[in-house]
Each structure stands twice: as C-alpha cells, then as structure tokens.
N, C-alpha and C positions, 0 to 999 in steps of 0.2 A: 860344720864346714867353716873353714876360714874364708870368708867372702873375699877379702882383699888379696890373699894369696892366690886364690883360684883365678881371679880376673886378670892376673898378670900373664896369663897364658893365652894361646890362640883359640882355645876351645874350653868349654866348661862342662864338667859332669856335676850336676846339681846335687844329687843324693847318692849315697854309697850303693844303693840297690839299682841305680839306673844302668841301662844297657845302651843308651844313646848319649851323645854329647851335643852341645850347642856351639855353633861357630861364632866366635866373637869378632872375627874379621873375615873377609872373603878368602876362601881357601881353594887351592887348585888341585886337580887330579894329579896323582903321582907324587905329591910332596908329603913328607912325613909330618905328623902332628903328634905332639906329646900330650897325653891326658892322664893325669895322676901318675906320672912316672912311666907310663907305658906308651910306646910309639906305635902309631898306626899309619899305614900308607893309604892316602885317600884314593878311593876307587873312582870317584866322580868329583867334579867341581861342587863346592858347597858354599853358597852365598852366605853372607853374614846374617845371623839370626836363625838360620835353618839348622836342622838336626842331621846327624849322620850316625850310622851304626857302629857300635864298639865291638860287635861280634857278628858272626854270620847268623842270619835268620832263615828259617824255613816257613812256608805258609802256615798261618795260624799261631806262630810263636808270639808270645806276649811282648809288647814294647813298653818299657818302664821309664818314667820320667818324673821328677819330683818324688821319687820313691813309690809311685802308684802306677797302676795300669792306665795307659793313655791310648792304646790301640793294639792292633795285631798286624803282622805282615800278611799281605795277600799273595805275594810271590816271593821267591827266594831273594834275599837282600844280602849283599856281601859286606864284610867289614870295610868301613870307610866310604860306604855308599850313602848318598843323600836320601832322606825319607821324603816321600811325596804322596800326593793323593792317589798316584798310580800304583804304589807298592804298599800303602798303609791304609787301614780303615779304622774308624772309631770303635773302640770298645772300652767299657768302664766296669769297674768292680761293682758288684751289688752291695747292698747294705742291709743291716738287720737292726734289732733292738740294741739299746745301749748295753755294751758288753764290759766296759771298764770305766773307772774314774780316772780322768786325766789329771796329772799333777802339773801345776803351772808354776814356773819360776818367774815371778814378776821382775821387771827390770828395776834398776836402781832409780828411785824417784827423788833422791836428795836434791837434785838440781831444780826440780819442778814443784815441789810440794808447797812452797810459799810464793810461787809466781801468780800474778794476777793479770787480767785483761780489763780494759775499760768497756763496760757494757751497759745496756739499758735494762734496769731492773723492773720487772713487771709485778703486778699485785699478786699473781699466783705463784711467785717464787722463781719463775723462769727468767733467764737473762738473755737479752737480744744482742746480736753483733751489729745489727742495723735497726733503724727506726723508720718503718714505712707505714703509709696508709694504703689500704687495699680496696679496690673497686672491682666487684665481680658480678657476673650474671648467674642466676640459678638455672637459666635455660638459654639455648642458643638464639632464641627469638629476640633477646635483649642485646646481642652482640653489637648491633649498629648503634644502640644508645650508649653502650660502653665506649665505643670508639668516638662518639660525639663528645662525651665527657673527657676522654683522654686528650683530644685536640684542644679543648677549651682550657683545661688545667695546665697541660704541658706548655702551651704557648704563653699563657699569662703568668705562670710561675717561673718561667725561664728554665724549664727542665725538659725541653724537647730533645729527642735523640740527636746525636751529631749528624750533620748533613754534608759531609765532604763531597759526596758524589753529586749532590744537587749543585754545589758550587762548580764542580768540574763540568757538568753539563752546561751551566750558565756561561762558563768561559768559552766552551765550544760554540755555543749559539752566537756569542758576540764575535768570535773569530770568523764564523761563516758569514755573518752580516757585513763584515768588513772585507769579505772576499778572500780571506786567508786560508783557502782550502789546503794548500801545500803545507802550511804551518801546522794545520790540524793533524796531519799524518805523523808528525814527530812531537806533538804536544803531550808531555808526560803528566801523570797524576801525582800530586803531592798531598798526602793526607794531613789534615789539620789535627792538632792535639784533641784528644777525646776528653769528654767531661760528662759526669752524671750527677752532679751536685743538685740539691734542691734550691739553690740560689740563696741570696742573703735574706729573703723575706722570712723563711723558716729555717734557720741554721741548724737546728737540732733534728730536722727531718731529712732522711736520706732520699725521699722521693715519694710520689704517689704511683702505685703500680696498678695497671688495668689489665685484667685477665679476660680472655675469651676462650670458648670451647664449643664443641659441637654436640653436647649432651644435654640432659635435663628432661627430655620428653621423647616419646616415640620408641624408647627401648623398654627393657623390663623394669619392674619395680626394684629388682636387685641393682640394676644399673643406676637408678635414681638414688638409692641409699648409698651406694658406693661413691657416687659423685658428691653427695652431701657430706659424707664422711671425709673425703679428701678436702673439700672446701672448708669444712670445720677445722681440719688440721691447719690449714693456712691462716684462718682467722685467729685460732688459738696460738699460733706460732709466736715465739718470743720476739721475732723481728718485726711483728705487726702491732701497731698501736691501736688500730681500730679499723672498721670496715664499712663500706657502703655496698649494699646488695640490691640488685635490680631483679625483680620478679615479674613475669607476665601475669601470673595469677592462676592459671589452669593447668600448669605442667605437673609431671610426675614428681619432680624434685621440689616438693612443697617447702614453704618457709618453716612449717612446724617440724619437718624432717630435719632440716638444717639445725634448728634449735635443739632437737633431741640429740643429734650427733655432737653438738657443742657441749651439752651437759655431760655426755660420756667422757669427754676429755677434761672438763673442768666443771664440777657440780656447782661451783660458785662463780661461774663466768660473769665478769663485770666490765669487760672492754666495751667501748662504744660500738654498737651495732645498729647501723642505719639501714632500714629495709623499706623499699619503695615498690609498690605493686601497681603496674601500669593499668590493669583493668579496674582498679579502684581510684585511679587518679584522673579519670576523664581525659583531658588533653595530655598528649605526650609532653608538651612544653611545660605543663604544670608540674609533672613528675620530675623532669630533668632540672628545672630551675630550683625546685625545692631540694633535690639531691645535691645540687651544687652549693646551695646556701648552707645546708647542714654539714656537708663535708668540709667546707671552708672553716666553719666553727670548730669542727673536730680537729682540723689541722692546727688551729690556734692552741688548743689544749695539748695536743700531742707534742707541740714544739716546746712545751714547758719542761719536758723530761730531758735530763742531761746524763751523759755517761758517768758512771762511778765504778770503782774497782770491784771485780768479781773473781772468784777462784776459778781455776781451770776445770774444776768439777762441773761448772755451769755450761761447759761446751758439749754440744752434741755433734759428732762428726759423721757425715755421710762418706762412705768409701765406695768409689765408683771407678770403673775403667771403660774406655771406649776407643775405638780405632786402635785396638791392641796389636802389638807386634811380638816378635820372638824374644824381645828383651823385657817385655812387661812383667813377666813373672820372676825376673832375676834382678831388676833394678827398682823401678818406681813402686810396683805393688808391694814387695816386702818392706820398702822404705815407709810407705804409709801404714803398713802393718805394724811397724815399730811405733808410729804415732798412736795407732789404735790401742796398743798394749800400754803405752804411757798414760793415755786418757783413762783406760780401764783401771789401771793402778791408782789413779787419782780420784776414782769414783765419778768420772764423767761418763758420757755415753757415746757409743759409736754404732753405726748401722752397716752391716754387710748384706747386700741384696743380690739381684741378678740370679735368681734360682736356676735358670737354664745353664748358667756358667758355674754351677757347683756340682755338676754331673761328674761322678767318679770320686769325689772327696766327701760324699755324704757321711760315710762311716766315721771319719775323723771328726766331723762336726757333731754328729750324734753323740760320740763319746765325750766331746767337750761340753755338752749341755750339762748344766748343774742340776737339772731335775728331770725325772722320767717323763713328766708331762710335756716339757719343752722338747725333749728328744722325740717323743711320739708325734707331737704337732709338726715338727720339722719334717720327719719322715713322711707323714701323711700329706703335707703340702707338696713335697717333691713328687710323690707317686701320682697324686691327682694332676699336677701340672703336666707331667710326662704323658699320662694317659690322655689328657685333652689334646696334646700335640699329636699323638699317634692316631687319635680318632679322626683327625682331618688329613691324614696322610703325611704328617710331618713328624718331627722328633727332635730331641736335643742334638742329635748327630748333625742336623742341618744348621746349627747355630753359627759356626765360623763363617764370616763374610768373605767375599773374594779378596778384600784387602788383608784380612787376617791370614788367609792361606798364602797369599803372595809373600807375606813377611814371616812365614815359618810356623804358623799355628794351623796345622793341617787336620786336626781332629778336635771335637768339642771337649773331650776329656783332657787333651793336652792344654787347650785354652783354659779350661776350668781349673786345672791343677795350679796354673800360674795365677789365675784370677783370685782364687781363694786365699792367696798369700796377703791380700789386702786386709784380711781379718786378723793378722798376727797370730799369736798363739794363746791368747787369753781365753778363759772359760766363756762359753755361750750362756749368758744369764737369762735370755728371754728369746722367744720366737714370735714374730708378729705376722699376721696375715694382712694384706693390703685392704683398706687404708688405715690400719690401726696406728695409734700414736705411742711412741716410746715412753716408758716410765721407769724402767729398771736401769740402774747404773751398770756400766760394763758393756760388753759386746752383745748386740741383739741381731738376729737374722730377720730380715724383712722380705717377704715374698713380693718380688717384682719381676718383670721381664729384664732381659739384658739391654733392650732398646735404650739408647742413651737418655733421651729426653723423658720418656715414660718413667725410667728408673730414678732419675734425679728429681722429677716432679713428685714421685712417691716418697723419696727420702726426706725431702723438705716438708711434705705433708705429714710425715711421721715425726717431725720436730728437729731435723738437722739444721743447726744455725750456721753451719759452714760445711762445704762439700769439698773433699779432696778427689780430684778426677785425673786419673793417669791416662796417658795416650801415647802410642808409638807412631801413629800415622797422622795425628792432628785432627782436632775438632773444635769448633767455636762454642760448644754448648755452655749455656748459662742458665740462670734461674731468676725469676722476677724479684724474689725477696731474700735469697740467701747467697752469699758470695760463693762462687765456684772457682776453686783454685786448680788451674791446669798444670799438670806435671808431665814433662816429656820423659820417655824411657830412654832416649838416646840424644846425644848432643847435636847430631846433624839436624834433627827435627827442631830443636830449640833455636838453632841458628837460622834455619830456613823459614820457620813460621813464628818468629819471635813476637809478632803482634798478638798472638793468642796464647802463648806459653808463659806461665808465671815462674816456674821452677824447673831447672834442668837436673835430672838425676843420672845423666849419662856419665858423670864423673866416676861412678861405681865401676863401669866396664873397663876403664883404663887404670884402675887401681889407685885413684886419687882420694877416694873416700870409701868407708865401709857403709853397710846398710845402717848400722847404728848411728854413725856420724851424720849421714844424710837424713835419717828420720828425725834426729834432734834439730837439725837445721830447718827442716820443714815445720816442726812445732814452733820454733822461734818465729817463723814467718806467719804461721797461723795466729799467733798472739798479736802480731802487728796488724794483720788484716781484721781480726775480730775486734780490735780496739779502734778501728776506723782510721788508723795511721796510714794504711795502704789500701788501694782499690785493686781488685783483680782485673786482668785484661778483659774478661767478659763483662764486668761492671762498667769499665771505661767505655766499652762499645755498646752498652745497654743491651746486651744479649739476654733477652728475657723469655726463654723457652718454657712453655707450659703445655703438656699434653697428658690429660688423664688417661689412665689405663682402663679399658672397658672389660677387663678380665677375659677377653677372648685370647686366642693363641697368638702371642707375640713373643718372639725369641730375642 
C-alpha cells in the first residue's frame, strides 16, 4: 500500500482484503466518498476515525480490517453505514502451530549502521541512556521508610519534583489574606519551567529514584518470586548504577530470592547493592542513617561514570500504546514499527507486549517466530492468558475501553490488529514470560497486560532503556528509570495536550510524510533522547509510574 497516496483521500482502506474503510475526516450521510477508485454514498454520518461498510453485510458476515478478521455483523449493515457496538461484535481468527517461514525484507540500514548515541557503559556490556541510583523496598512494610529517604535526598540534592501547584496555592492564600476574593476568581495558573536534573553536586547522575509497591508478603510464593524478578530487572537495568534495598526481614520476598533472580540475569553481577534489614538493625533510625550514608557514598562513585559513544545495537526499545484511537494503527503504531525494524536490522532489541491486544493476529506472530520453541511458547501464553480471563467471567473482547470505543476501536480484534503494527514486520526472535529479561537481538514478545503502567513497568523491567508510547487520546504515563517518549496519533491531540506529547505523527494523515519518513524522524529523536541531549515530557514532569503486575487478570 502506498501510505502517502492513500492518506490524500477522505477515507482509507488499509489492506486489499478489507471490507470496511476508516474515515480520515468527519463524513456526512448522503455525500459520496471515493475509496480506491470506487464511489460509495454514505448511509449514515461517520465521525473521523470511525469505520464504515464498503459492502452490504448480513448478520454473522465477517468484517475484515488490516487484512484480518476483526468482528462480525450482528444485524444487517448497509454499504456506507458506520460500524458501532450496536451492529458489530468482536470475533477473531483462531491460530495453530507455525505453518510457514516468513521472509523478511529488512529496511535499508545504510543511514544508520555507523550512527552512535552517547550512553553509560556498564561492566556487563549493557549501555544505559540514563544514570540513576535506585532505592526500593522488598515489601510494602518499608514504603514509609522509602518515602522518608526520598524526602531527605530530593530536598538536599536539589532534585525535588517541580511544585508549580504549591506556588499557585501559596499565591491564593496570600490573596485571601489581603481580602482579594474577587481577584481570586480570575487568577489564572501559569506553570513554571519543569526540571528533573540531579543538580550540580552530581552532574553525571540523572537522579535518585524511589520506588514503592504493595507487594512482597501476604500473597503467594509465586507472587514473591515474580516481584523479586521484576526488581532484579530494574537493578540489573543499564540505566541503573546501583541500588539501595530495604527489607523488613520476615517477608516472602526474601533477600536471597532477589539475589537469585539477579544471578539469573547476570551471573557475574557486580553493581553496588546495598541491603538493609530493619529487623536486624534494632532502631529504625539506625537503619535509615546507615542507608543514607552508604547511598551517598554510592552516588559519589556513580558520578564518576561519563557518557561515551555506543552503537544503536545497544538500544532496547519498548513498544507501547495507550489511550488508543482510530488512527493508532495507521499512523503512530506503524511508524514505531518502522523504528523496531530498523533496530532489529541493526541487531538492537525491541519489545512488543500487551498480549490481550494481540488477539486475532496470533497466527501472523506465530509464523514470524524464528524457532518452533518460541512459536509454541507464545501460543501457550496467549491461550493461558485468555483462559484465565474467561475463568473470571471476562475475556479479551472486553479489552477496548470506553475511550477506545468512542474513537472508533469497537472490538478487541480491531484494536489488536492496529496495536500489533508497533512490532513492524521483522522476525520474532524470542518470546518472554513476565518478568523475564530480554537477551536476544531483534524483536521479542513479552507477556504483559495492556494496562499502560503495568506494561511499561514490565518492559523496563525486561531491559527497555527507552520506551516509545503511542497515544490517540492522551496519557501522562512515564517510568522512574527509562525515558518514555509520547507520540500522538493525530495532530489535534499534539496541539491540545502539548505538555505531555513529545512527537506528533499526525502529519501522516494529511499526506505530509510517509510511515517510513516519520519512523526515521522518530529514530533521530530517540538518538537525541538516549544521548541525554533531550528530556521527554514525562521526565520533565518527573512522571515516575511503577505498578508491578501480579499475574492476575488485567487487560
């Protein structure tokens, strides 16, 4: 398909097999619309991003989009009529064992093969895009102590989060004290510039990050191991110089379990790991003062590391979408799919996750797996996940959110077909179960929910040193240790919520750029962000979202 040519029209038919089209602008009932040389008269109004029928449908007739089954008609649908949850329901194709070997035509890499970014080289060979010190609890009982350490370090190192709203409240307090109630009614808010630097004391450290969670005890032993695996992924992560760990002492998530998970990821693990057990420290103040002193000494050492050139093969890219809309699968998602293909060709790594949003495209991904073992692992994880959801009265068909539906994603298979385009076309080199760590160059599939923060938390725990996050509705999602780059699927969102959007891919819909051109521009920006030359909007706001997945049913 010629992306540029197609987007010059009012509507888009994405694949030759499709029997529906996407409205690129608001369309009115009774007006003619030309799709691939054929004129249809619209039977209903079709808002931008929504789909309309290119033929008449009878009940149970298949609805195809992106070349795959995305639903069936529940009532007769006339040509030119909008598809809604009232006339369409979710249905996806089944999948079976790997049936063929996919042939991949790798993109031209001549522009990129000698490109470098400035990163932090670790002893284990990984390269960080940031340099953080991590402070984490093994159990929720230590959350208060983590917060006490955070307050002490952030204030004294000059790395407190921006406080524009505190200043705003202070202004209102002063106005009230002066009796200026009427002035308060019209007093607007003006946000101050954001900052997230570690200050001049440690110029080579991007910050100290303090994580909290509600796990570590009271759950199953499997929950404890999963948590320790995730935390081990964060400690082992190339963006982390060292870690301070607080333990109560009696919890399921034992220190020995964390150490075991660290050795799985790096048998020769050598980063500074400072562990403090409250039940062995007598007074709380004794533990915290010692943790502060040793952490400060660790920061002195971490500050000695400087950025040096690294090949793009050292990048691990997380591929994520959230707050998706009807343009996600035709603008931002395929654009970062282009980035994923370039990274794969350069022997870097990328991670496609959100398994509930791969429903209906499983066979394509199975066939793209380079080994039978990976294909079987992916199929098994998908079936197990679907069965767990059905066992509690849910299912992948319940995945689209109200916002998704409002903006044209009315079935999970429709949403999934667009979401899968984040993974480009490269071979699937490995399949990872949560919270495994990525090791194989190329594209890997990582089992996670679609939930924004749980998925990003998992991708970073698997080694993503930068995350590309597409959104059509807008979301502030960030991560404590990895830059999260927010890409809008449409220009209206980029204008309206410019304080959280880093890159606008809406130029694709108006024919100003192709998927390939946009993907290349994204990779250029990735290099700048990875090198520390730019900070993402989430970083500037210190948006540090961290939610471990408990392996329960989360879509």
